[in-house]
N, C-alpha and C positions, 0 to 999 in steps of 0.2 A: 428656919433651919440654919444652924450656925456653921455646919460643915457641908461644903458643896463639892461633890466629886465630878471632876472633868474626866475626859478620857486618859489624859496624860499628866494631870497634876490634881491636887486637892487644895481648896480654899477653906481656911478657917476664918470666918468672919465675925466670931463672937465679940460683941461690944464695939465693932467697927462702926463709926458714925455713918459711912456711906457703904451700903451693902451692894452685892452684886446686882446689876441692873441691865435692862436691855440695851440702854445707850452705851454702856461700857463694852459689853461683849460685841456689839456691832462694830464699834471703833476698833477694837482689838482684832476682829476678824477682817476688816475692810482696809485699814490703813496700809499704805504702799510700803512694805518692808523689803522689797526684792533686792534693792541695791544699798540698803542702809547697813553701815558697820557700827555706827554709834548712834544710839537712840536715847531720848529722854522722855520719861513719862512724868508729867506734872500732875500732882494731886492723885497719887497712885491708889490711895484707899486700901483695899484688900490686896492689891498687887495683881489683879486679874488680867488687866490690859497688858502689863509687862510680861506676864506668864504666857499669854497667848502670842505675843510677839516673839518670844523666846522659842516657842514651839514652832512657829512659822519660819523663823530664820535663825538656824543654829549658828550662824557665822557672826551675829550681831552682839554687841554688848549693851545692856540697858541699864542706865541710871534711873532709878525711881524715887521720886521725892514726895514727902507730905508733911505739911505743917503740924498736923495732928499727931501727938505721940502714940496713941493707941493704934492708929492706922499705920504709922511707920513700923511699930513693933509687930503688928500682924503680918504686914507684907514682908518684912524681914524673915519672920519664921516661915511664912509660906514659900519664900524663895529658897531657904535653907533645906526645907523638906521636899524639894522638887528635883526632878531630873536636870534642871536647867540652872542649878545653883551657882555654877561657875561663871555664868554670863549675866548675872543679875546682881545689882547692889541697891539696897535701900538707904535713904538719907532722910534725916529728920530736919527739914528745912522748908521755908517758903522758896519759891523760885528766885526771888530777888536775893535772898540770903545765900542760896546755893550758888548763883552767879557771882556774888561778891566774893565768896570764897574760892571760886573757880573761874576767874575772868577770862581765861584763854580756852575754855572748853568750847568745841565746835560739835555740832551734831548733824548728821544726815536727815535725821527725823526727830521732831518734837511733837508729842501727842499729849492730848488732854481731854478728859471728860470733866469740864470745870464746873464750879458752882455757877448757877445762872439765874437765880431769882434776884432780880434788880429791884430794890426798894420795896420789897415785899414784907408781909407781916412775919416776924421772926419766931423761931422756936425758943421756949425758955432754956433749952439745952444748948450751951455755947458750942459744943462740938458739932452739933447739927447746923448751926448757923455757919460755921466755918466750911463745912463740906457742901452746903447747898445755897448759901446766899452770898452775894457779892455786890460790887458797884461797878460803874462804867470804867473807873480808873484801873481796876484790876485787869480788864481786857486791854487797855492802852498799854499798861505796863507789860502785859504778855507779848503784844505785837512788838514792842521795842526790844524786849528780851530775845524774841525770835529773830529779829533783824540782826542782832549782834552776835547770836550764837548758832546760827544756822550756816552750814557750808553754802557755798555759792549755788550749789544745785540741790540744796536740802528743802525739806517741806515741813510746814506746821500743819498739823491735821487735828481738827476739833469736831467733837459732836455738840451741837447747840440747838436750842429752839429757833425756829425760823426768824423770828424778829431780831434775835441777837446776831444771827448769822448775816442778815441783810445789813445790819448796822456795821459789822466789821468789814464786810465786803466794800462798803463806802469809805471806811476809815483806813483800811490797811495801806492804801497807797501813800498816805502821809508818812508811813514808816518804811517806805521802800519795799513793801510786800504786795503781792497781787493774788487774787482768788484765781485758781486755775482748774479747780474741779469741785463739783458739788453733787453729793448723792442726796437726793430728796426722799425722805422716808415717811410713809404713812402706815397706820395700823391696819387699814382695810381699803380695798381697791376704791370704794366710793366716798372715802373720807379725805379731808384736807391733810396735807403734809404737817407732820408734827415736829420733825427734826431735820436738820442738815448735817451731814458729815462733810465738812468744808476744808479744802486744802489750799494753803497759801504758800508761795515761794517767791524768791527774788527775781524770777524770770517771768516776764509778762507774755501771756499768750494773746493771740488775736481775739479770742473769745472765751468765755467760761464754758467749760464742758459740763453737762448735766446728765445724771443717770437717775433712774427711778428704782425704789426699793420698797416692797410691801411686806409686812410682817405676817399678817393672817390672810387667808383666803376667805374665811368665814368665822363665825364666833367659835373660839377655842380651838380652830384648825390652823396650824402654821402653814405659811405658803411654801411652795417648792423652792422659791428663792431663799427663804430663811433656813430651810432644812439643808439645803445644799451648802449654804454659807457656813453653817455651824455644825455639820456632820463630823468634822475631825475633833470637835471639842466636846459636845453634848452627848451623853450616853444615851439619851433617848432617841436619837437619830441613827 
């Protein structure tokens, strides 16, 4: 399906290397936008996370960047065709290029649904490799960028496989960042966690706060948690 209709916006994902996915919509609905005025979405893809954030916080301005030209072009058009076009801007850059061009930019919130296949068998399509595959240095560079471009009370929020989340929780302190909240996501109540939505900031808390989130209550039946979270976005709820 190339056109995806949300309640308040439409996503055209034709040809986009990273389609709308559960990870992205969970991050878009869960990230803490309440006090954020300036927000950066790294690896925006179709622009769905940025659009969900714009719907949730009408006072924020969102920069959305993607290194892939097709993704950039699609997100730009999706933004222009939305009710929220005045508070969204797409940029065709990697995050390192973007910050080189904008060294003084500071954000209250940086979000990303990043590529996370480390050292895995790659696709013959280069665009899919960019959107899904990466290496450890990518995450170290991301932590450094967040340290330099978050406001003092800002947050970096990522949706990640559990193993990469644990790696970053152990590494972030080397960059002056601390994990302060973790939402542990599983598909079914009796299954292992498959993702973390993990939040880092410059402020160290006494302990990491955990929450639990389950997507399905049984085969093909979404949980009440999931329906409640996404009822303002998905037409099916």
